[in-house]
KEKE-3310 file (N, C-alpha, C; in steps of 0.2 Angstrom, whole numbers, plus 5000, padded with zeros to 4 digits):
npx = (4938:4933:4929:4916:4901:4903:4919:4927:4924:4928:4930:4937:4951:4964:4969:4978:4985:4994:5004:5013:5026:5023:5009:4996:4994:4983:4979:4974:4969:4959:4951:4935:4927:4916:4916:4924:4923:4926:4920:4921:4933:4938:4934:4929:4938:4943:4937:4933:4929:4930:4939:4950:4949:4948:4943:4945:4939:4934:4927:4910:4902:4889:4888:4899:4898:4886:4891:4901:4892:4884:4894:4899:4889:4886:4899:4897:4886:4892:4902:4893:4886:4897:4906:4919:4930:4926:4934:4948:4947:4935:4926:4930:4926:4912:4909:4914:4904:4893:4896:4897:4884:4878:4882:4875:4870:4880:4889:4898:4912:4928:4937:4947:4951:4958:4967:4969:4970:4969:4976:4985:4992:4982:4979:4966:4961:4947:4937:4923:4915:4917:4929:4941:4956:4971:4983:5000:5004:4995:4986:4973:4961:4961:4973:4981:4990:5002:5004:5009:5020:5030:5028:5032:5045:5049:5044:5046:5043:5040:5043:5044:5030:5034:5045:5038:5028:5033:5036:5023:5016:5025:5021:5008:5007:5013:5004:4994:4999:5000:4988:4973:4960:4963:4969:4972:4972:4978:4974:4979:4978:4982:4983:4986:4994:4987:4976:4964:4969:4970:4981:4985:4986:4998:5006:5005:5011:5025:5028:5028:5039:5049:5048:5052:5065:5071:5070:5077:5091:5092)
npy = (5218:5213:5197:5187:5178:5168:5159:5161:5173:5189:5207:5218:5229:5242:5256:5271:5284:5299:5310:5324:5336:5347:5345:5332:5315:5305:5288:5274:5257:5251:5241:5232:5220:5207:5195:5182:5186:5199:5213:5226:5234:5248:5255:5269:5275:5287:5302:5318:5330:5344:5358:5357:5345:5328:5310:5293:5276:5260:5243:5240:5246:5253:5257:5265:5275:5282:5288:5297:5305:5312:5317:5327:5336:5341:5348:5358:5364:5369:5378:5388:5392:5396:5403:5398:5385:5368:5362:5349:5339:5341:5336:5323:5319:5321:5310:5299:5300:5297:5283:5277:5279:5270:5258:5246:5241:5240:5251:5245:5250:5256:5272:5285:5300:5315:5331:5348:5362:5376:5372:5364:5350:5335:5318:5307:5291:5279:5267:5254:5256:5269:5272:5285:5290:5300:5300:5299:5292:5279:5264:5255:5241:5226:5223:5230:5225:5221:5233:5240:5235:5240:5254:5256:5254:5263:5276:5292:5305:5322:5322:5327:5329:5325:5317:5307:5301:5291:5281:5278:5273:5261:5254:5253:5245:5234:5229:5227:5217:5205:5204:5197:5204:5217:5227:5229:5244:5260:5275:5291:5305:5322:5334:5350:5367:5372:5367:5353:5339:5326:5315:5313:5299:5299:5306:5296:5285:5289:5290:5277:5272:5279:5273:5260:5261:5265:5253:5245:5250:5247)
npz = (5015:5028:5035:5030:5034:5026:5024:5013:5007:5006:5008:4997:4992:4992:5000:5003:5014:5016:5025:5020:5019:5011:5008:5006:5002:4994:4988:4979:4974:4959:4958:4960:4969:4972:4982:4976:4963:4950:4951:4944:4935:4936:4947:4957:4970:4977:4983:4980:4993:4995:4990:4997:5005:5005:5003:5005:5000:5007:5008:5010:4995:4993:5006:5009:4999:5003:5015:5008:5001:5011:5018:5008:5007:5020:5021:5012:5017:5029:5024:5020:5030:5040:5032:5029:5025:5030:5044:5043:5054:5059:5049:5048:5061:5060:5050:5059:5070:5063:5059:5071:5077:5070:5074:5079:5068:5058:5046:5033:5031:5029:5031:5024:5028:5022:5021:5021:5032:5042:5053:5048:5040:5037:5040:5043:5050:5049:5056:5055:5065:5070:5076:5077:5071:5070:5058:5052:5041:5033:5030:5022:5019:5012:5006:5013:5024:5015:5009:5021:5023:5014:5017:5030:5029:5020:5022:5029:5041:5036:5022:5005:4994:4980:4983:4991:4982:4974:4984:4989:4977:4974:4986:4984:4972:4976:4985:4976:4967:4976:4983:4979:4979:4977:4963:4945:4941:4946:4957:4961:4972:4975:4988:4991:4992:4981:4980:4977:4967:4955:4948:4932:4919:4912:4921:4931:4925:4924:4937:4940:4933:4938:4951:4947:4943:4955:4963:4955:4958:4972)
capx = (4940:4932:4927:4909:4900:4909:4926:4931:4922:4932:4930:4944:4954:4970:4970:4985:4984:5001:5005:5019:5027:5019:5003:4994:4993:4978:4979:4969:4968:4952:4947:4929:4926:4911:4919:4929:4921:4928:4914:4923:4941:4939:4930:4932:4939:4945:4932:4934:4924:4930:4946:4955:4948:4945:4942:4945:4934:4935:4922:4904:4902:4884:4888:4904:4896:4882:4895:4903:4886:4882:4900:4899:4883:4888:4905:4894:4882:4897:4905:4888:4885:4902:4910:4926:4930:4926:4941:4948:4945:4927:4924:4932:4922:4905:4909:4915:4897:4888:4898:4895:4877:4875:4885:4871:4869:4885:4890:4904:4916:4934:4938:4953:4950:4964:4967:4973:4966:4973:4980:4991:4991:4980:4975:4963:4958:4940:4935:4916:4913:4918:4935:4944:4964:4975:4989:5005:5004:4990:4984:4966:4958:4962:4979:4985:4997:5007:5007:5012:5028:5033:5028:5035:5052:5052:5041:5049:5040:5042:5046:5039:5026:5037:5049:5035:5024:5036:5034:5016:5015:5027:5017:5002:5009:5015:4998:4990:5002:5000:4981:4969:4955:4966:4972:4970:4976:4977:4972:4982:4976:4987:4980:4992:4992:4984:4969:4964:4971:4970:4985:4984:4988:5005:5010:5006:5016:5031:5030:5029:5045:5054:5049:5055:5072:5073:5070:5083:5096:5092)
capy = (5222:5210:5191:5187:5171:5163:5161:5162:5179:5194:5214:5220:5236:5244:5263:5274:5291:5300:5317:5326:5343:5352:5342:5325:5310:5299:5283:5267:5253:5252:5234:5231:5213:5203:5189:5181:5189:5205:5217:5231:5235:5255:5258:5275:5275:5293:5306:5325:5333:5351:5359:5356:5339:5322:5304:5286:5271:5252:5240:5240:5251:5257:5260:5270:5281:5286:5292:5302:5310:5314:5323:5332:5340:5345:5352:5364:5368:5372:5383:5393:5394:5399:5406:5396:5378:5364:5359:5342:5335:5342:5333:5317:5318:5320:5303:5295:5300:5293:5276:5276:5280:5264:5252:5241:5239:5244:5253:5242:5255:5260:5277:5289:5307:5319:5337:5354:5368:5382:5370:5360:5343:5330:5312:5303:5284:5277:5260:5253:5257:5275:5274:5290:5290:5304:5296:5302:5286:5274:5260:5251:5237:5219:5224:5235:5222:5221:5240:5243:5231:5245:5261:5257:5254:5269:5282:5297:5312:5328:5322:5332:5324:5323:5311:5302:5299:5284:5276:5277:5269:5255:5251:5251:5241:5228:5226:5224:5210:5200:5203:5195:5208:5224:5227:5232:5250:5264:5282:5296:5313:5327:5340:5355:5374:5374:5363:5345:5337:5319:5313:5310:5293:5300:5306:5289:5281:5292:5288:5269:5271:5281:5267:5254:5263:5265:5246:5241:5252:5244)
capz = (5022:5033:5033:5031:5036:5022:5026:5008:5004:5009:5006:4994:4991:4996:5000:5007:5015:5018:5026:5018:5022:5007:5007:5008:4996:4994:4983:4979:4967:4956:4957:4964:4970:4975:4984:4971:4957:4949:4948:4940:4935:4936:4952:4960:4977:4980:4982:4982:4996:4994:4986:5003:5008:5000:5007:5001:5004:5006:5011:5005:4991:4995:5013:5008:4995:5006:5019:5004:5000:5018:5020:5003:5008:5026:5020:5008:5022:5034:5021:5019:5037:5044:5027:5029:5024:5036:5046:5042:5060:5059:5043:5050:5067:5056:5048:5065:5073:5058:5060:5079:5078:5066:5077:5079:5061:5055:5039:5032:5027:5031:5028:5026:5026:5022:5018:5023:5034:5045:5058:5045:5036:5042:5038:5048:5048:5053:5056:5054:5072:5071:5079:5074:5074:5066:5056:5047:5036:5035:5023:5024:5015:5012:5004:5018:5027:5011:5008:5027:5022:5010:5019:5036:5028:5016:5025:5034:5041:5033:5015:5001:4989:4975:4985:4993:4978:4971:4989:4988:4971:4976:4991:4981:4967:4980:4988:4970:4965:4981:4986:4974:4980:4974:4956:4938:4940:4953:4956:4965:4972:4980:4991:4993:4993:4975:4980:4975:4960:4953:4943:4925:4917:4910:4928:4935:4922:4924:4944:4940:4929:4943:4956:4945:4943:4962:4965:4953:4962:4979)
cpx = (4938:4929:4920:4908:4902:4916:4931:4930:4925:4930:4937:4946:4960:4969:4975:4983:4992:5001:5012:5021:5024:5012:5002:4993:4988:4978:4975:4970:4961:4949:4942:4927:4919:4913:4924:4928:4923:4923:4915:4930:4943:4935:4933:4932:4941:4940:4934:4928:4923:4937:4951:4954:4946:4945:4943:4940:4936:4929:4916:4903:4896:4884:4893:4901:4890:4886:4898:4898:4885:4889:4901:4894:4884:4894:4902:4891:4887:4900:4900:4887:4890:4907:4917:4925:4930:4933:4941:4946:4938:4924:4925:4926:4914:4905:4910:4908:4893:4889:4896:4888:4873:4879:4882:4869:4873:4886:4897:4908:4922:4936:4945:4951:4956:4963:4970:4969:4971:4977:4985:4988:4989:4978:4973:4959:4952:4938:4927:4912:4914:4925:4939:4951:4967:4982:4994:5005:5000:4987:4977:4964:4962:4970:4983:4991:5002:5010:5010:5019:5032:5033:5032:5043:5054:5049:5045:5045:5043:5045:5041:5035:5029:5042:5044:5030:5027:5035:5028:5014:5019:5024:5011:5002:5010:5008:4994:4993:5000:4993:4977:4962:4957:4970:4970:4974:4975:4975:4976:4979:4981:4982:4985:4989:4987:4978:4970:4965:4972:4977:4983:4987:4996:5009:5010:5011:5023:5034:5032:5037:5050:5055:5053:5063:5075:5075:5076:5090:5097:5096)
cpy = (5217:5202:5190:5180:5165:5164:5162:5169:5185:5201:5216:5227:5237:5252:5265:5281:5293:5308:5319:5334:5348:5350:5335:5321:5305:5294:5277:5264:5254:5246:5234:5224:5213:5196:5188:5183:5197:5208:5223:5232:5243:5258:5264:5274:5281:5297:5314:5327:5340:5352:5357:5349:5334:5316:5298:5281:5264:5250:5240:5246:5256:5261:5267:5276:5285:5291:5298:5307:5314:5321:5328:5337:5344:5349:5358:5368:5371:5378:5390:5395:5398:5403:5405:5388:5374:5362:5351:5337:5335:5337:5325:5315:5317:5312:5298:5295:5297:5285:5274:5275:5273:5258:5247:5237:5242:5246:5250:5246:5257:5265:5281:5295:5312:5326:5342:5360:5372:5379:5365:5355:5338:5324:5308:5296:5283:5271:5260:5255:5265:5277:5280:5291:5295:5301:5301:5297:5281:5270:5256:5246:5231:5218:5228:5231:5222:5228:5242:5241:5236:5252:5261:5256:5260:5276:5285:5303:5318:5328:5325:5327:5321:5317:5305:5298:5291:5278:5274:5272:5262:5251:5249:5245:5233:5224:5222:5218:5204:5199:5203:5201:5216:5222:5230:5238:5254:5271:5285:5302:5316:5332:5344:5362:5376:5370:5355:5344:5329:5319:5310:5304:5294:5302:5300:5285:5283:5290:5281:5268:5273:5276:5261:5254:5263:5258:5243:5243:5249:5237)
cpz = (5027:5031:5035:5034:5033:5022:5019:5004:5008:5005:5004:4996:4995:4995:5005:5008:5019:5020:5024:5020:5017:5005:5009:5001:4998:4988:4984:4973:4965:4955:4962:4963:4974:4977:4979:4965:4956:4946:4942:4940:4936:4941:4955:4967:4981:4978:4985:4986:4995:4991:4991:5006:5004:5005:5002:5005:5002:5010:5007:5002:4992:5001:5013:5005:4998:5012:5015:5003:5005:5019:5015:5005:5014:5025:5016:5013:5027:5031:5020:5026:5040:5038:5028:5028:5030:5038:5045:5048:5061:5055:5045:5056:5065:5054:5054:5069:5069:5059:5066:5080:5074:5069:5077:5073:5056:5048:5038:5028:5031:5027:5029:5023:5027:5018:5022:5025:5038:5050:5055:5041:5039:5038:5044:5045:5052:5051:5056:5060:5074:5074:5075:5076:5069:5065:5052:5040:5037:5028:5026:5018:5016:5010:5009:5022:5022:5010:5015:5026:5019:5014:5025:5035:5024:5019:5031:5034:5039:5026:5011:4997:4984:4976:4987:4989:4974:4977:4989:4983:4972:4980:4988:4977:4970:4982:4981:4968:4970:4985:4980:4974:4978:4967:4951:4937:4946:4951:4962:4965:4977:4982:4993:4993:4987:4976:4979:4968:4960:4948:4937:4924:4916:4917:4931:4932:4923:4932:4944:4937:4935:4949:4954:4945:4950:4964:4962:4956:4968:4978)
residu = (MET:ARG:GLU:THR:SER:ASN:PRO:LEU:VAL:TYR:LYS:GLY:THR:THR:THR:ILE:GLY:VAL:VAL:CYS:ASN:ASP:GLY:ILE:ILE:LEU:SER:SER:ASP:THR:ARG:VAL:THR:MET:GLY:THR:PHE:ILE:ALA:HIS:LYS:LYS:GLY:LYS:LYS:ILE:TYR:LYS:ILE:ASP:ASP:HIS:VAL:ALA:MET:THR:ILE:SER:GLY:SER:VAL:ALA:ASP:ALA:GLN:ARG:LEU:VAL:ASP:ILE:LEU:VAL:VAL:ASN:ALA:ARG:LEU:TYR:LYS:ILE:ASP:PHE:ARG:ARG:PRO:ILE:PRO:ILE:LYS:SER:ALA:SER:ARG:LEU:LEU:SER:ASN:LEU:LEU:PHE:SER:SER:ARG:TYR:TYR:PRO:LEU:ILE:ALA:GLN:ILE:ILE:VAL:GLY:GLY:ILE:ASP:ASN:SER:GLY:HIS:HIS:VAL:PHE:SER:LEU:ASP:PRO:LEU:GLY:SER:LEU:VAL:GLU:GLU:LYS:CYS:VAL:ALA:THR:GLY:SER:GLY:SER:PRO:VAL:ALA:TYR:GLY:VAL:LEU:GLU:ASP:LYS:PHE:GLN:GLU:GLY:MET:PRO:THR:ALA:GLU:MET:LEU:PRO:VAL:VAL:VAL:HIS:ALA:LEU:LYS:ALA:ALA:MET:LYS:ARG:ASN:THR:ALA:SER:GLY:ASP:SER:PHE:ASP:ILE:ALA:ILE:ILE:ASP:LYS:ASN:GLY:TYR:ARG:GLU:LEU:ALA:ASP:ASP:GLU:LYS:ALA:SER:ILE:VAL:GLU:THR:THR:SER:GLU:LEU:ARG:ARG:LYS:GLU)
# end
């Protein structure tokens, strides 16, 4: 995700968040790297916070997982105290405050928070210094420039999740092919009126086949 003192060492990952008319999509590759070393091929980068909200992580694994743990606990406390799920913007603002409060010794993590609440469907992007931006379509990590090349061509506001899934997979696989710090396989989660759900392997394989057919027709 960022360049370190050694110009040959980069933080990897490609994560994508998209708002659809019937829900939101979060996706990521599964490769975990330490510089040029592939430390793990099945790393988890999408985390369920509650039934209506989830987040993706990129950057330093320890820093990002700390933010996940803090948000999970605070989302539960919010539900206990107020007897309703935490709003998506409130969850994102909590992470923003945590990142900003650590700005002198920053948590090296770039986050996407997505979910559904009474105010609608939301996706927020956060950088390591706590900047908070609401997006309709966003990508983070070292593979994001490649992913954006596909997303900005194919994404349209108001698309249903069924139509948007092949676009997201196309963008993610393009990044995995052209960015060495992203790869191996991918995960996809959908949040809609039925709550949080991660796609099974056979569902992902079906989307990949649909994506290949669409590319052959272009």
